[in-house]
C-alpha positions as CSV (number, residue, x, y, z in Angstrom):
1,M,148.3,142.4,60.3
2,K,147.3,146.0,59.5
3,L,144.6,145.8,62.2
4,L,147.1,144.4,64.7
5,S,149.6,147.1,64.0
6,L,147.0,149.8,64.4
7,R,145.8,148.4,67.7
8,T,149.4,148.0,68.9
9,C,150.3,151.6,68.1
10,A,147.1,152.8,69.8
11,V,148.0,150.9,73.0
12,L,151.5,152.2,73.0
13,L,150.4,155.8,72.6
14,L,147.9,155.4,75.5
15,M,150.6,153.9,77.7
16,F,153.2,156.5,77.0
17,G,150.9,159.5,76.9
18,A,150.4,162.1,74.1
19,T,152.5,165.0,75.4
20,A,155.9,165.6,73.8
21,Q,158.5,167.9,75.4
22,A,162.2,167.7,74.3
23,Q,164.6,167.8,77.1
24,E,168.4,167.8,77.5
25,R,169.6,165.0,79.6
26,K,171.7,166.2,82.5
27,E,173.9,163.2,81.9
28,P,173.6,162.5,78.1
29,F,175.5,159.2,78.2
30,R,173.9,156.1,79.6
31,A,175.1,152.5,79.8
32,M,173.3,149.3,80.7
33,A,174.3,145.6,80.9
34,S,172.2,142.6,81.7
35,A,172.5,138.8,82.1
36,T,169.3,136.7,82.0
37,G,168.6,133.0,81.6
38,S,166.6,130.0,82.5
39,Y,167.3,126.4,83.5
40,V,165.1,123.2,83.2
41,T,166.1,119.9,84.8
42,G,164.5,116.5,85.0
43,N,163.5,114.3,82.0
44,L,164.5,117.2,79.8
45,G,167.6,119.2,80.6
46,Q,167.9,122.7,79.1
47,A,169.8,125.9,80.0
48,Q,169.9,129.2,78.2
49,V,171.8,132.5,78.9
50,Q,171.5,135.9,77.3
51,A,173.7,138.9,77.7
52,M,173.0,142.4,76.5
53,V,174.8,145.7,76.5
54,N,173.2,149.0,75.6
55,L,175.2,152.2,75.2
56,S,173.3,155.4,74.4
57,K,173.8,159.2,74.2
58,S,171.0,161.6,73.6
59,T,170.9,165.4,73.4
60,K,168.3,167.8,72.1
61,K,169.9,167.6,68.6
62,A,171.4,164.1,68.1
63,G,172.5,160.9,69.7
64,Y,173.0,157.2,69.2
65,D,172.1,153.8,70.6
66,V,174.5,150.8,70.3
67,I,173.0,147.4,71.3
68,G,174.9,144.2,71.6
69,S,173.5,140.8,72.5
70,A,174.7,137.2,72.7
71,F,172.6,134.1,73.3
72,R,173.7,130.5,74.1
73,M,171.6,127.4,74.7
74,W,172.4,123.9,76.1
75,L,170.2,120.9,75.7
76,R,170.2,117.4,77.3
77,P,167.9,115.3,75.0
78,I,168.3,112.1,77.1
79,P,168.5,111.9,81.0
80,D,172.0,111.5,82.5
81,E,173.6,112.5,79.2
82,P,175.8,115.7,79.2
83,L,174.4,119.0,78.0
84,L,175.0,119.8,74.4
85,R,175.7,123.3,73.3
86,I,173.4,124.6,70.6
87,G,171.9,127.8,69.3
88,D,174.7,130.3,69.6
89,T,173.4,133.7,68.4
90,A,175.1,137.2,68.4
91,A,174.1,140.6,67.1
92,I,175.2,144.2,67.3
93,T,173.2,147.2,66.2
94,A,174.1,150.9,65.8
95,L,171.3,153.4,65.6
96,P,172.5,157.0,65.2
97,F,169.7,159.7,65.1
98,W,169.4,163.4,64.4
99,Y,166.4,165.5,65.5
100,L,165.0,167.9,63.0
101,G,162.9,169.6,65.8
102,N,161.2,168.5,69.0
103,K,159.5,165.5,67.4
104,P,160.8,164.6,63.8
105,F,164.1,162.8,63.5
106,V,166.3,161.0,61.0
107,L,167.4,157.5,62.0
108,G,170.3,155.5,60.6
109,T,170.6,151.7,61.0
110,A,173.6,149.3,60.8
111,R,173.2,145.8,62.1
112,Y,175.1,142.5,61.9
113,E,173.9,139.2,63.3
114,R,174.6,135.5,63.1
115,S,172.6,132.6,64.5
116,Q,173.5,128.9,64.7
117,L,169.9,128.2,65.9
118,R,168.4,129.7,62.7
119,G,171.1,128.6,60.2
120,I,172.3,132.1,59.5
121,S,176.1,132.4,58.9
122,G,175.8,136.2,58.7
123,R,173.2,138.9,58.1
124,V,173.9,142.6,57.4
125,N,171.3,145.4,57.3
126,G,171.9,149.0,56.5
127,G,169.6,152.0,55.8
128,A,167.9,155.1,57.0
129,A,164.4,156.2,58.1
130,L,162.4,159.3,58.9
131,G,160.5,159.2,62.2
132,V,158.6,161.0,64.9
133,A,158.9,161.0,68.7
134,P,155.4,161.7,70.0
135,V,156.7,161.3,73.5
136,R,160.1,162.7,74.4
137,Q,160.6,163.3,78.1
138,E,163.0,162.5,80.9
139,E,160.9,159.7,82.3
140,K,159.5,158.2,79.1
141,L,160.2,158.0,75.4
142,L,158.4,156.7,72.3
143,R,159.9,156.8,68.8
144,V,158.5,155.4,65.5
145,A,160.3,155.6,62.1
146,L,159.5,154.5,58.6
147,G,162.4,153.9,56.2
148,A,164.3,151.6,53.8
149,Q,167.2,149.1,54.2
150,V,169.3,146.7,52.2
151,E,169.6,143.3,53.7
152,R,172.2,140.6,52.8
153,T,171.9,137.2,54.4
154,A,174.4,134.3,54.2
155,Y,172.8,130.9,55.1
156,A,174.6,127.8,56.3
157,V,172.8,125.7,53.6
158,P,171.4,126.5,50.2
159,D,168.0,124.7,50.7
160,L,165.5,127.4,51.7
161,S,161.8,127.5,52.4
162,P,159.0,128.4,51.4
163,S,159.0,126.9,47.9
164,W,158.9,130.4,46.3
165,V,162.5,131.1,47.5
166,D,165.3,130.2,45.2
167,S,167.9,127.8,46.5
168,T,171.0,129.8,47.4
169,T,173.4,130.4,50.2
170,T,173.2,134.2,49.8
171,R,170.2,136.5,49.5
172,L,170.2,140.3,48.8
173,V,166.8,141.9,49.2
174,P,165.4,145.4,49.8
175,R,163.3,146.1,52.9
176,V,160.7,148.7,53.8
177,T,161.0,149.1,57.5
178,L,158.8,150.2,60.5
179,Q,161.0,150.6,63.6
180,S,160.1,151.7,67.1
181,N,161.7,151.9,70.5
182,G,160.7,153.3,73.8
183,W,161.2,153.2,77.6
184,M,159.3,154.4,80.7
185,R,159.9,154.8,84.4
186,L,156.9,154.7,86.6
187,P,157.1,157.7,89.0
188,G,157.4,156.9,92.7
189,T,158.0,153.2,92.0
190,R,160.9,150.8,91.4
191,L,159.5,149.7,88.1
192,S,160.8,150.6,84.6
193,G,160.5,149.0,81.1
194,R,161.8,149.3,77.6
195,Y,161.4,147.8,74.2
196,V,162.8,147.9,70.7
197,G,161.1,146.3,67.7
198,G,160.7,146.4,63.9
199,L,158.9,145.1,60.9
200,L,160.9,144.5,57.7
201,V,159.0,143.8,54.4
202,N,160.4,143.0,51.0
203,P,158.5,145.5,48.7
204,T,158.8,143.2,45.7
205,K,157.1,140.3,47.6
206,A,155.0,141.1,50.7
207,A,155.1,137.4,51.9
208,D,158.9,137.9,52.4
209,Y,158.8,139.7,55.8
210,R,160.4,139.7,59.2
211,W,159.6,141.1,62.6
212,F,161.3,141.2,65.9
213,L,160.6,142.5,69.4
214,D,162.9,142.7,72.4
215,A,161.3,144.0,75.6
216,S,162.1,143.9,79.3
217,A,160.7,145.0,82.7
218,D,163.0,145.9,85.6
219,V,162.4,146.1,89.3
220,K,165.1,148.1,91.2
221,I,166.9,146.0,93.9
222,A,169.5,148.4,95.2
223,K,171.4,151.4,93.8
224,Q,172.2,150.6,90.1
225,W,171.0,147.0,90.2
226,S,167.7,145.6,89.2
227,F,165.9,142.3,88.6
228,R,164.9,141.9,84.9
229,L,162.3,139.9,83.1
230,A,163.1,139.8,79.4
231,F,161.1,138.7,76.3
232,N,162.6,138.1,72.9
233,G,160.5,137.2,69.8
234,L,161.0,137.1,66.1
235,H,159.5,135.8,62.9
236,D,161.3,135.3,59.6
237,A,159.3,134.1,56.6
238,V,162.4,132.8,54.8
239,N,164.6,130.1,56.5
240,P,166.7,127.1,55.8
241,V,164.6,123.9,55.3
242,G,163.7,122.5,58.7
243,V,163.9,125.8,60.6
244,M,160.7,127.0,62.1
245,P,159.8,130.7,61.2
246,S,159.2,131.9,64.7
247,D,161.2,131.9,68.0
248,M,160.1,133.3,71.3
249,R,161.8,133.1,74.7
250,T,161.5,134.5,78.2
251,T,164.4,134.8,80.6
252,A,165.0,136.3,84.0
253,G,168.1,137.7,85.6
254,F,169.9,140.9,86.7
255,A,170.7,144.2,85.0
256,W,173.1,147.0,85.9
257,S,172.8,150.6,84.8
258,N,174.9,153.7,85.3
259,K,171.6,155.4,86.2
260,P,169.7,153.7,89.0
261,P,166.5,152.1,87.5
262,G,163.3,153.7,88.6
263,K,165.0,156.9,89.7
264,S,164.6,160.2,87.9
265,P,167.8,161.7,86.6
266,N,166.6,165.0,88.0
């Protein structure tokens, strides 16, 4: 895992470049909304829809990101039967940040989520981190932060796996966190991309860890609209019995932004 993390960081740094230059946004506030999904028909019927909203404000000194997401899935296990609704998932995350200079910053985290698909009735995370923004420009951004959080999870059932986890409907654990987010517009093209991800480890038991990655690539269609290809992946070592530790999905759809994708705010 350490080798993978080092390689991932190196690739990200090469992609985003090594020059940092703090800039004031001419329009500090940005908003983005998207709806993506997929549909399968035939012997197996399946449909899924994901909606996301991202509100952000960034100045030279401070800012915030608020990210909301909702996911719903339908499944037809037998041909000609009606679709069954399963897997409702929703989350909201608030990430306030304060820059201590051009590169270093303090990051706060508050997150709530629930997932029918993963048997989570409610999960709350809160904490803070100290980070660095090696790339901070109008057309690209890369931030990485190391910190600590407290995590409280309420499960739908008390039977948890692996075997070293006590049977309970509520767990309260500390987390050491590595968080990162970034975005980039390719100059002279209609392409842009962004990601947010994190690794959360229980310092009292390293086997108790979680990671997640949400990433998307946009192709500008017209004005403020773009076509979006989105990827969502996660892994959680502790789950209700019968729930697999990893979930990954890819969806396609459309996104709207108050700043046209692929166009410089200058």
